[in-house]
C-alpha positions in Angstrom: 51.1 137.6 -168.7 54.1 136.0 -167.3 53.3 133.1 -164.8 54.6 133.3 -161.4 57.9 131.7 -161.0 57.7 128.8 -158.6 60.4 128.5 -155.8 63.4 126.3 -156.8 65.5 125.4 -153.9 69.1 125.3 -155.1 70.7 125.5 -151.8 73.9 123.3 -151.7 75.3 124.8 -148.4 77.1 122.1 -146.4 77.5 123.9 -143.1 73.8 124.3 -142.3 73.1 120.6 -142.9 76.0 119.6 -140.8 75.3 121.4 -137.6 72.1 120.0 -136.0 71.5 122.3 -133.0 71.8 126.0 -132.5 75.2 126.6 -130.6 75.2 128.2 -127.0 77.3 130.9 -128.7 74.2 132.1 -130.7 72.8 133.8 -127.5 75.7 136.4 -127.7 75.2 137.5 -131.2 74.8 141.2 -131.7 74.1 142.9 -134.9 73.5 146.5 -136.3 70.1 147.7 -137.4 70.1 150.5 -139.9 66.6 151.8 -138.6 67.4 151.8 -134.9 71.1 152.9 -135.4 72.0 150.5 -132.7 73.8 147.1 -132.2 71.5 144.8 -130.3 70.9 141.1 -129.5 69.8 139.0 -132.4 66.8 136.9 -131.6 65.4 135.0 -134.6 61.7 135.2 -135.3 61.4 131.4 -135.5 63.6 129.5 -133.1 66.5 127.7 -135.0 65.8 129.5 -138.3 66.8 132.6 -140.0 65.2 134.3 -143.0 67.5 136.6 -145.0 66.6 138.7 -148.1 69.5 140.5 -149.8 69.2 142.7 -153.0 70.9 141.1 -155.8 72.2 142.6 -159.2 70.5 144.6 -161.8 72.0 142.6 -164.7 72.6 145.5 -167.1 76.5 145.0 -167.5 79.4 143.0 -166.1 79.9 142.9 -162.3 82.6 145.0 -160.6 84.2 144.5 -157.3 81.7 146.8 -155.6 78.9 144.6 -156.4 80.7 141.6 -155.2 81.9 143.2 -152.0 78.1 143.2 -150.8 77.8 139.7 -151.8 80.8 138.6 -149.9 79.8 140.6 -146.9 76.4 138.9 -146.7 77.8 135.5 -147.4 80.0 135.8 -144.3 76.9 136.8 -142.3 75.1 133.8 -143.6 78.0 131.5 -142.9 78.1 132.6 -139.4 74.5 131.9 -138.8 75.0 128.5 -140.3 78.1 127.9 -138.1 76.0 128.8 -135.0 73.5 126.0 -136.2 70.7 128.1 -137.7 68.8 126.8 -140.7 69.1 129.8 -143.1 66.7 130.6 -145.9 68.6 133.1 -148.1 67.0 134.8 -150.9 69.0 137.0 -153.4 66.8 138.6 -156.3 67.8 139.3 -159.9 66.4 142.6 -161.4 66.2 141.5 -165.1 63.9 144.4 -166.3 64.9 148.0 -165.8 65.4 151.2 -167.8 69.1 150.7 -168.0 68.8 147.2 -169.3 66.3 148.3 -171.9 68.4 151.3 -173.0 71.7 149.5 -173.1 70.2 146.5 -175.0 68.8 148.8 -177.5 72.1 150.6 -178.0 73.9 147.2 -178.4 71.2 145.8 -180.9 70.2 143.1 -178.4 67.0 141.9 -177.0 66.5 143.3 -173.5 66.0 139.6 -172.1 69.0 138.4 -173.9 71.3 141.1 -172.3 69.9 140.4 -169.0 70.5 136.7 -169.1 74.1 137.2 -170.5 75.1 139.5 -167.5 73.1 137.3 -165.0 75.4 134.5 -165.9 78.4 136.7 -165.6 77.4 137.7 -162.0 76.7 133.9 -161.2 80.2 133.0 -162.4 81.7 135.8 -160.3 79.8 134.6 -157.3 80.9 131.1 -157.9 84.5 132.0 -158.5 84.8 133.9 -155.3 83.2 131.2 -153.1 79.8 133.0 -152.5 77.2 130.2 -151.5 74.4 129.9 -153.9 71.1 131.3 -152.5 68.3 129.1 -151.3 66.1 131.1 -153.8 67.2 133.3 -156.6 64.0 134.7 -158.0 63.9 137.0 -161.2 61.6 140.1 -161.2 60.1 139.0 -164.7 59.0 135.8 -163.0 56.9 137.6 -160.5 54.7 140.1 -162.3 51.4 138.5 -160.8 52.9 139.0 -157.3 53.8 142.6 -157.9 50.4 143.5 -159.6 48.6 141.8 -156.6 50.7 143.8 -154.0 49.9 147.1 -155.9 46.2 146.3 -155.9 46.4 145.8 -152.0 48.3 149.1 -151.6 45.7 150.9 -153.7 42.8 149.2 -151.9 44.4 150.4 -148.5 44.4 153.9 -149.5 48.1 154.4 -149.9 48.5 154.4 -153.8 46.8 156.1 -156.8 46.3 155.4 -160.5 47.1 158.2 -162.9 44.2 158.6 -165.5 44.1 160.4 -168.8 41.7 163.2 -169.8 39.0 160.5 -170.4 39.5 158.8 -167.1 41.3 155.7 -168.4 44.2 154.4 -166.5 47.5 155.4 -168.0 49.8 152.7 -166.6 51.3 155.0 -164.0 50.6 154.1 -160.3 52.2 156.1 -157.5 52.7 155.5 -153.8 51.0 158.1 -151.7 53.8 159.1 -149.2 51.5 161.6 -147.4 49.1 158.8 -146.5 51.8 156.9 -144.8 53.0 158.6 -141.5 55.9 156.2 -141.0 57.7 157.2 -144.2 61.4 157.9 -143.4 61.7 155.7 -140.3 64.4 153.7 -142.0 66.8 156.5 -143.2 65.7 159.8 -141.3 69.1 160.0 -139.8 68.6 163.1 -137.8 66.0 161.3 -135.7 68.5 158.7 -134.5 71.8 158.7 -132.6 75.0 157.6 -134.1 76.2 154.3 -132.6 79.9 154.2 -133.7 82.5 155.7 -136.2 81.4 153.2 -138.9 77.9 154.5 -138.7 78.9 158.0 -138.7 80.9 157.5 -142.0 78.0 155.6 -143.6 75.4 158.4 -142.8 77.8 161.0 -144.1 78.3 159.1 -147.4 75.1 157.1 -147.7 71.8 158.5 -149.0 68.9 159.2 -146.7 65.8 161.3 -146.4 67.9 164.0 -144.9 70.3 164.1 -147.9 68.0 164.2 -150.9 68.6 166.0 -154.1 71.1 165.3 -156.9 72.3 161.8 -155.7 75.1 160.8 -157.9 74.8 157.2 -156.7 71.0 156.8 -157.2 69.9 158.8 -160.3 66.3 159.7 -160.1 63.9 157.4 -162.0 62.3 159.4 -164.9 59.0 158.2 -163.8 59.4 159.7 -160.4 59.9 163.1 -162.1 56.3 163.2 -163.5 54.1 166.2 -162.9 51.2 163.8 -162.4 52.5 162.9 -158.8 50.5 164.3 -156.0 53.6 164.9 -153.9 57.3 165.2 -154.8 58.1 162.4 -152.4 55.6 159.9 -154.1 57.4 157.1 -156.1 56.5 154.8 -158.9 54.7 151.5 -158.2 54.0 150.8 -161.8 55.2 152.6 -164.9 53.6 153.4 -168.3 55.9 152.3 -171.0 58.3 154.6 -173.0 57.7 154.8 -176.6 61.1 153.1 -177.1 60.2 150.2 -174.9 59.8 146.9 -176.8 56.3 145.3 -176.9 57.5 142.2 -174.8 58.6 144.5 -172.0 55.1 145.5 -171.3 52.5 143.8 -169.1 48.7 144.4 -169.1 47.2 145.3 -165.7 43.9 146.7 -164.3 45.8 150.1 -164.0 47.1 150.0 -167.5 49.9 148.6 -169.6 53.4 149.0 -168.3 56.1 147.6 -166.1 57.1 147.5 -162.5 58.7 150.5 -160.6 62.1 149.5 -159.1 61.1 149.1 -155.5 58.0 146.9 -155.8 59.8 143.8 -156.9 61.6 143.3 -153.7 58.5 143.8 -151.6 56.8 141.1 -153.6 59.5 138.5 -153.8 60.5 138.9 -150.2 57.0 138.3 -149.2 56.5 135.3 -151.5 59.7 133.5 -150.3 59.7 134.6 -146.6 56.1 135.4 -146.0 55.4 138.0 -143.4 58.1 139.5 -141.1 61.6 137.9 -141.6 64.8 138.3 -139.8 67.2 140.4 -142.1 67.0 142.5 -145.1 70.4 143.2 -146.6 72.0 145.3 -149.4 74.6 147.9 -150.2 74.7 151.3 -148.6 73.6 152.9 -151.8 70.3 151.1 -151.4 69.3 152.5 -148.1 67.5 155.4 -149.8 65.3 155.5 -151.8 65.1 151.8 -152.5 64.9 150.3 -149.2 63.0 153.3 -147.6 60.3 152.9 -150.3 60.3 149.2 -150.1 59.8 149.1 -146.3 56.9 151.7 -146.7 55.0 149.9 -149.5 55.3 146.5 -148.0 53.9 147.7 -144.7 51.2 149.8 -146.5 50.1 146.6 -148.3 49.4 145.1 -144.9 52.4 143.0 -144.4 55.3 143.2 -141.9 58.7 144.2 -143.3 62.1 142.9 -142.2 62.9 142.9 -138.4 66.3 144.2 -139.1 68.0 146.1 -142.0 71.7 145.6 -142.5 73.8 147.6 -145.1 77.3 146.9 -146.4 79.6 149.8 -147.0 81.4 150.6 -150.3 84.6 149.7 -151.9 86.3 153.1 -152.2 89.2 154.3 -154.4 90.8 157.3 -152.8 87.7 157.9 -150.6 85.2 157.8 -153.5 82.7 155.1 -154.0 83.9 152.7 -156.8 81.3 152.3 -159.6 81.1 152.2 -163.3 78.7 155.2 -163.3 81.6 157.2 -161.8 84.3 155.9 -164.1 86.4 154.2 -161.5 84.9 150.7 -161.3 87.0 147.6 -161.5 85.6 144.6 -163.3 85.8 141.3 -161.6 87.6 139.6 -164.4 90.2 142.5 -164.6 91.0 141.9 -160.8 91.1 138.2 -161.2 93.5 138.4 -164.1 96.3 139.5 -161.8 95.2 137.9 -158.4 93.9 134.5 -157.3 90.2 134.3 -156.5 91.1 133.5 -152.8 93.2 136.6 -152.4 90.4 138.7 -153.9 87.8 137.3 -151.7 90.1 137.7 -148.6 90.7 141.4 -149.7 86.9 142.0 -150.0 86.1 140.6 -146.8 89.0 141.9 -144.8 87.1 144.6 -142.9 83.8 144.6 -141.1 80.9 144.9 -143.5 79.8 148.4 -142.3 83.4 149.8 -142.8 84.4 151.4 -146.1 87.1 149.3 -147.9 89.7 151.3 -149.6 90.9 149.3 -152.6 94.6 149.5 -153.6 97.6 147.5 -154.4 98.5 147.4 -150.7 95.1 145.7 -150.0 95.9 143.0 -152.5 99.5 142.7 -151.2 98.3 142.0 -147.7 95.7 139.6 -148.8 98.5 137.6 -150.7 100.6 137.7 -147.6 97.8 136.3 -145.6 97.3 133.4 -148.0 101.0 132.6 -147.8 100.8 132.3 -144.1 97.6 130.3 -144.1 98.6 127.8 -146.8 102.0 127.4 -145.4 100.6 126.4 -141.9 98.0 124.2 -143.2 100.5 122.2 -145.4 103.1 121.8 -142.7 100.6 120.9 -140.1 98.9 118.4 -142.5 102.3 116.8 -143.3 103.1 116.6 -139.4 100.0 114.8 -138.4 99.9 112.5 -141.3 97.2 114.0 -143.5 94.4 116.7 -143.6 91.2 116.4 -141.6 88.2 115.8 -144.0 85.9 118.5 -145.3 83.2 116.7 -143.3 85.1 117.1 -140.1 85.8 120.8 -140.8 82.2 121.5 -141.6 80.8 119.8 -138.5 82.8 122.0 -136.1 80.2 124.0 -133.9 80.8 127.6 -133.1 80.9 126.5 -129.5 84.1 124.4 -130.3 86.0 127.5 -132.0 88.4 129.7 -130.2 86.7 132.2 -127.9 88.3 135.2 -129.5 87.1 134.2 -132.8 83.5 133.7 -131.6 83.5 136.9 -129.7 84.6 138.8 -132.8 81.9 137.2 -135.0 79.2 137.7 -132.4 80.3 141.5 -132.4 78.3 142.5 -135.5 80.4 140.2 -137.7 83.8 141.8 -136.9 85.8 140.0 -139.4 89.0 142.0 -138.8 89.0 140.7 -135.0 88.1 137.2 -136.5 91.0 137.2 -138.8 93.3 138.2 -135.9 92.0 135.2 -134.0 92.9 133.0 -137.0 96.5 134.3 -137.1 97.0 133.9 -133.3 96.0 130.3 -133.7 98.5 129.9 -136.6 101.2 131.4 -134.6 100.4 128.9 -131.8 100.3 126.1 -134.3 103.6 127.0 -135.7 105.2 127.1 -132.2 103.8 123.5 -131.6 105.2 122.4 -134.9 108.6 123.7 -134.2 108.7 121.8 -130.9 107.2 118.6 -132.3 110.4 116.7 -132.9 111.6 117.5 -129.4 108.6 116.0 -127.6 108.7 112.6 -126.2 105.1 112.3 -126.2 104.7 112.8 -130.0 101.4 111.3 -130.3 99.9 113.9 -127.8 102.1 116.6 -129.5 100.5 115.6 -132.8 97.0 115.6 -131.5 97.7 119.3 -130.2 98.8 120.3 -133.7 95.8 118.5 -135.3 93.4 120.3 -133.0 94.8 123.7 -134.0 94.7 122.7 -137.7 91.0 121.7 -137.4 90.2 125.1 -135.7 92.2 127.3 -138.2 90.5 125.6 -141.2 87.0 125.9 -139.5 87.5 129.5 -138.8 88.6 130.0 -142.3 85.7 128.1 -143.6 83.3 130.4 -141.7 84.7 133.2 -143.7 84.6 131.2 -146.9 88.4 130.9 -147.0 89.3 127.2 -146.2 91.9 126.6 -149.0 90.9 123.0 -149.1 87.3 123.7 -149.8 85.7 124.4 -153.0 85.9 126.5 -155.2 89.6 126.9 -154.3 90.6 123.4 -154.7 89.1 122.8 -158.1 90.6 126.0 -159.4 94.0 125.3 -158.0 94.0 128.3 -155.7 95.0 126.1 -152.9 98.6 126.1 -154.2 100.9 123.9 -152.3 98.5 123.2 -149.4 98.8 119.5 -149.6 96.3 117.2 -148.2 92.6 116.2 -148.9 91.5 117.8 -152.0 94.9 119.1 -153.2 94.9 116.3 -155.9 94.6 118.1 -159.3 96.7 116.7 -162.0 98.7 119.9 -162.1 99.4 119.8 -158.4 100.3 116.2 -158.6 102.7 116.8 -161.5 104.3 119.7 -159.8 104.7 117.9 -156.5 106.6 115.1 -158.2 109.0 117.4 -159.9 109.6 119.5 -156.8 110.0 116.3 -154.7 112.6 115.0 -157.0 114.6 118.4 -156.6 114.2 118.0 -152.8 115.5 114.6 -152.7 118.5 115.6 -154.9 119.0 118.6 -152.4 118.8 116.2 -149.5 121.5 114.0 -151.0 123.7 117.0 -151.6 123.4 118.1 -148.0 124.1 114.6 -146.7 127.3 114.6 -148.8 128.0 118.2 -147.4 127.8 119.5 -150.9 126.1 122.7 -149.5 126.8 124.7 -152.5 124.9 122.2 -154.6 122.0 122.3 -152.2 121.8 126.0 -152.1 121.8 126.1 -155.9 118.8 123.9 -155.9 117.0 125.9 -153.3 117.8 129.1 -155.2 116.5 127.6 -158.6 113.3 126.6 -157.0 112.9 130.0 -155.5 113.5 131.6 -158.8 110.4 130.0 -160.4 108.2 130.8 -157.4 108.6 127.8 -155.1 109.4 128.5 -151.4 111.3 125.7 -149.5 111.0 125.4 -145.6 113.0 122.9 -143.6 111.1 121.5 -140.8 111.7 118.8 -138.2 109.6 116.5 -140.4 111.6 117.3 -143.6 111.3 119.9 -146.2 108.0 121.3 -147.4 107.2 123.7 -150.4 104.5 126.2 -151.2 104.0 128.6 -154.2 105.2 132.1 -153.3 
């Protein structure tokens, strides 16, 4: 039997370690709860700490942008908690054994664990490329078989599960949760019993699966084990499953209730309890997991005798022409395909451009708007850095508390992570900063004016960093995404070489203008523009950015 995987803390978050005390702004944070259907004040279970469990990937094949949208959405939630000064324990699991993994591995001539590991690495690469912070713990289902078996025993002992036996009374390996024995079943997703809080909820309820919307669910195909005639009630679901004849011998575990492998839902109950113990603050995941996965998970956790999450949060889908984007529906876009045509910063901005509960319609226009946002952001950061004599350090940006950020940004983030309002606050600050830059040369008190520009620059970068988008932070700097945003970190060999070449052209252009050879000066500008380099003349001299 597989030994229980011990926790390995791989958290490299910088924000949480830099902010020592919880900000005053934390008192105004309001978040939505799927179960209550209401936005309410967030109060942590443990003062100064937040425990989050977010369902991760079933690593059967390559990630698509729908998967990563959920990861980005909860990364922003986590980053805001960290900016507020909370110490965050963030758990994101990996489902590395599953019917789809077994079937696809067999079809491809692979070992099931080989396929799972290949695609787990692809997901990790996608997370890293798009600036998603590593989790505190990232447990695999196969590392927690003992935890799952123990949990199932408790559910059975408490009278809420039953073992299916054969004609001789021997356990078959099939164990089901007895829904009829648990009167609270349906409390998370029985939408007819709750009031709709806002438009986003109304759309989510109409499109997302729930107890009231059962049947042929194209987003959550029924587990074959849950179709068994051995169930006492059609609503009962598998806690443990007998192996199929085609299942490899190393995909079976021996238990007191027979040989087999875990049901889909039990793994998250086991791992959330192991790493976060009893009731924790937030359980997150994509909207399609609301039912049956999270409904079943909440029921079995509580039936085992443990508290479940205090608050459930679900991110909406990426849609294409109003339809959920997924590979099973034939309209999914792989992350590598999208990144082949767009920078990672632009893709992250696009994926996080609307509030997490709002559907995100994916189109060329979405990416065009994200690219325009990058151009405005990088242009201001570069100009401001040049004007004040250099960029603030990453340490300074990370240390900015939520209490020091612009009030409109804080209000938007505290309003159930309203990133649309937060982005508007960022661009309001950039407009203010550009106005200060344009007047800088006319100010007698130039040192005071520079301080004003620097203060705006720090705020802009700190706000961007809260959304995972500071162009001078990792991973954007190492991957060259920061483009022409000069300053700390923009020191790659490619950038340095390009800067020297462009600087020579700008010096030649300056000499031409000095000699009133404006035709020559314009020709240099046009030539640079033709190869994707935009020139802007400022009171401090010309600057360049990549278009």
